[in-house]
N, C-alpha and C positions, 0 to 999 in steps of 0.2 A: 241697275240704277240704285244709287244711295241717296236717301232723303234724311235730312236732319231737322228736327223740330226743337224749339226751345220754349219753355215756359217755367220760369223760376219764381213766380210770385205766389199768389194765394191758391189755396186748395179749391175753393169754389170756382175760381176762374179756370182752373185746369179741367174741372168737370164740364164747364161750358165749352171747352176746347174739344171735347170728345167727338162731337159731330163732324168737325173739320178733320180730325184724325181719321175717323172712319171713312169719310169721303175720300181722303187721300189714299187710304188702303184700297178702296174700291177702284179708284182711278188707276193706281199703279200696283196691281196685285202681286207682281213678281219683284217689286223693289224691296230693298232692305230699309226699314223705317226705324230710325232711332229717335228717341225723345230724351232731351236733357231737361231734368226737373230738379227739385230741391228736396232736402230732407223733410221740409215742412209739408209739401204738397204731393209727394210721390204716392202716398197711399190711395189717392184718387184713381190711379191707373195701375195699381199693383196686379190686377187680374185682367187687364185689358189685352185681348189677343190681337188687336190691330197693330200692336207695337212689337217689333222684333228685339230691340235693345233699349233698355232703360238705364240711363246714366244719371245717378243721383249725385249732384254736385255738393261738395262740402262748402260750408259757409265761407271759409277762408279762400276758396279758389277764385281766381280772377276770371271774369267772363271770357276774356281773350284767350287765356290758357285753356279753358274748357273747349272753346271752339276749335282751337288748333288740334285737339285730339281727333277731330272729324274732318281734317283737311282732305280734299279729294272728293268730297260729296258732290253730287250733281245738282241737288236742290236743297236749299236751306230756308226755313220759314220761322220767323220770330212770331210766336203766338201771343205775345204780350207787347203792348206799346211802351215798353220800358227800355231804358238805356242798356241795362245788363243783357237783356235778350237780344237787342239789336247788335251789341258788340260781340256777343257769343256767335251769332250767325255770321257776322262779317268775318270773323276769324276763321271760319271754315273755308273761306275762299271758294265757296260753291259757285258753279257757273251762273246759277240764278239764286238770288237772295231776296226773299220777299218778306215784307212786314208792313206795319201801319202805325200811324200816330194820329193825334187829334188836331182839329182844324186850327185852333188858336195857340198851339204849342209851337211858336215860330222857330225858336232855336232848335227844338227837337226835329222839326221838319227839315231844316237845313242839314242837321247832323245825320239824320236818317238817310238822306239822299247821297251822302258820302259813303255810307256803309252798305246800302242795298242797291240792287238793280231795279227793284220794283217797290215803291213806297206808296201804299194806299192812304188816303186821308179820310178819317172819320169825321162827320159833321156833328157828332154828339158833343154838346157843350153846355155846361150848366147855365152860363149867362144867356145864351140864345134861348134855351128852354124855359127859363124863368120869364123872359120877355114875352115869349109866345108859347104857352103850354100846348097849343095845337101843332106846333112844329114837329114834323116826323122825326122819330128817333129810332135808329136801328138797334135791336137787341144785340148784346155782345156775341151771341151765337151767330147771328146773321153777318156781323162784321167778320168773324173768323171764317165763315163759309166763303166769304168773298176772297179771302186769301187762297183758299183751296181752288176756287174758280180761276183766279189769276194764274195758279200753277198748272191749269189745264183740265180741271174737273168740269164735267158737263152734267153729271147727276149729283145733286147736293143732298146729303142724307142728314136730316135735321134732328134726329132723336139723340138724346143724351145716352151715354154708355157708362154704366157703373155695375159691372158684374160682381156678384157676391159669392163668397165661398160658402158651401153648405154649413160649415162650422160656425160661421157668423150668424146664420139664421138659427142654428141650434142654441146659441148662447142666449138668445132672447125669445125662445119658443114659449116660455111661460108668461110672457107679457099678455095682458088681455087684448084681444083683437078689437078692431073698430073703436079704439080709444081716441081721445084728443091728446096729442103730444105737443108740449110747448118746450122750446129749447131756451135755456137760460144762458145768455151770453152777456158780456159786460155792457152792451148798449141798452139793456133793459134798466140799467142803474144810473143813467145819466141823461142830461139834455132832453127833457120832455118825458122822462120816465124815472121812477124811483123804486127802491126795494119794496117799500110799503105798497105802492100801486101794483107792482108785480104780484105780490102776495094776494092782494084783493082781486086781481084778474084771475088768478088760479081758483080762488073761491067761486068767483062768478062763472067760470067755465065749467065747474063741476055741476052747476045748475042745469046743464044739458042732460044730466043723468047718465053720462058715459064715464068710464074710468079716465082719470087725468094722469098722464105720465109726464114727468119733467125730466128731461136730459139736461146735463150741464157741462160747460167747459171747465177745465181744471182751475182757471183763475176765478171762477165763481163758486168753488166748492164750499166756502164758508157760508155763502148766502143759501146755497141749496140745503145745507145742514140745518138751517133755521126754518125751513118750510113747514115742518111738522105735518099737521093734519090738512094742510092746504092741497096736498096731492095724494093720489092713491099709490103711486110708484115714483120714486126719485132715483134716477140712474146716472152714475158717473163712472169714471175709470174704465170706460168701454174702449175696445179697439175701434178703429175707424169703421171697419166692416160691420162690426156688431152694432155700432151706432146707426149706420145706414139701415141695417136690417130692422132696428127698432122703429124707424120711421115707416118702413114698409108695412108694419102692423097697424098703423094709425088710420083713422077715418079722415083726420084733418091734422095738419101741422101748423103751429103758430110760432113765429120767430121774428126777431129783428133782422135787419139787413146784414146777413153774415153768410158764411158758407153753408149753413143749415138750409137756407133757401134753395140752393141748387142740389143739395143731397135729396131734399124732399121731392124736387122736380124729377130727379133721376129715378126715384122710387115711385114716381107717378102718383104722388099724393096731393090732394087739394091743399092749398097753402095760403095762409094769411101772413102778410109781412108788414111789420111796423117799420117804416122807413124814417130816416132822420128828417126833421123839418127843413133843414138847409138842403138845397139842391134836389128837393123831392121830384120836381117835374122831370128831371133827367134820370135820376137814379131809379125811380119807380118804373121806368120803362127800359132803360138799358140793362138793368140787372133784375128784372121782374122774374117771378117763377115762369119756367119755360114749358109751354105746351101742356099745362095742367089747369084745372079750375082754380082760380086764385083771386085774391083781393089785396090791393095795396093801400095801406092806411098811413097817413102822415102824422108824425108825432106833433103834439101841441108845441107852441112856441115858448111855453113857460111850464112851470110845475105847480101852478095853483091847484087847489083841491078840485075845483069845478072843471078845470081843463083836463086833469087826469081822469076824472070820472067820465067825462064825455069821450075821452079817448078809449077807455075800457068798454064803454057802451058800443062804440063804433066797431071795436075788435070783436066783441061778442056777436053783434048783428052780422058781421061778415062770416064768422064761424057758422052761425045758424043757417045762413044762405047756402054755404058750401055743403053742410051736412044734409040739406034738403035737396041738393041738386041731383 
């Protein structure tokens, strides 16, 4: 049996796909399992032994052309509710082609039904969630496991899978253990958070008496260079594996809503996430830290001094609770 999976979007979402991938491997142990991914996200599965073939699509490749490489597959699953992944799986002409989209994406729902044999509908929706914050929302991991169940899985395996190479751990072996790690990504610098407030947060987090480690994305390197004495260690230019290994050494990870959330979950670290003010009711549940002690904090609606100070206080209180758990 030949199974083809596609996930061309974000790195964090591919990490959230790993329970479904492992479930499919357990369900079809003798199948050849191929995953189509991108140059951007492939590192999340570089050491994943549940996958037999990893196809890294070039940015210029058309999804239909990629899918045609896998024509003759028995089962194809689009792990992302995106047009590119749906078209990729459709082009495999697999006997069963499974995917999903969202309830209010009317045109995509119609399009998906032309491409797939089985199209699941997620009821996760920002408008519905803001109207009724108590409305149930499935985590993305749960939605993806439903795809595996539709394919025939009866035992769903919910744990994230992110194996590390020993060399990655060796790279960060000198980091202080049980530190607080905060990941500096662009969302710390906009819409309800500022560079100055981030620096103040670092200073306040050091008040817990633990080493503070700041990791940073390449696009925030200039900001990281200005942190100075705000942090004990500032880390950049890490490989993906070494970055994940640095999280493994933390007692708590603090981040905005980005792939770092899911790397921390995969490393089984308690995590505090500062989500955007807009669509908080949905995003803080659909993309929450998975199966780890966690806190979701909403960004303030403005960047007034008092609003930012209250946000930092809420973040620090959440870190304190998780450190004492």
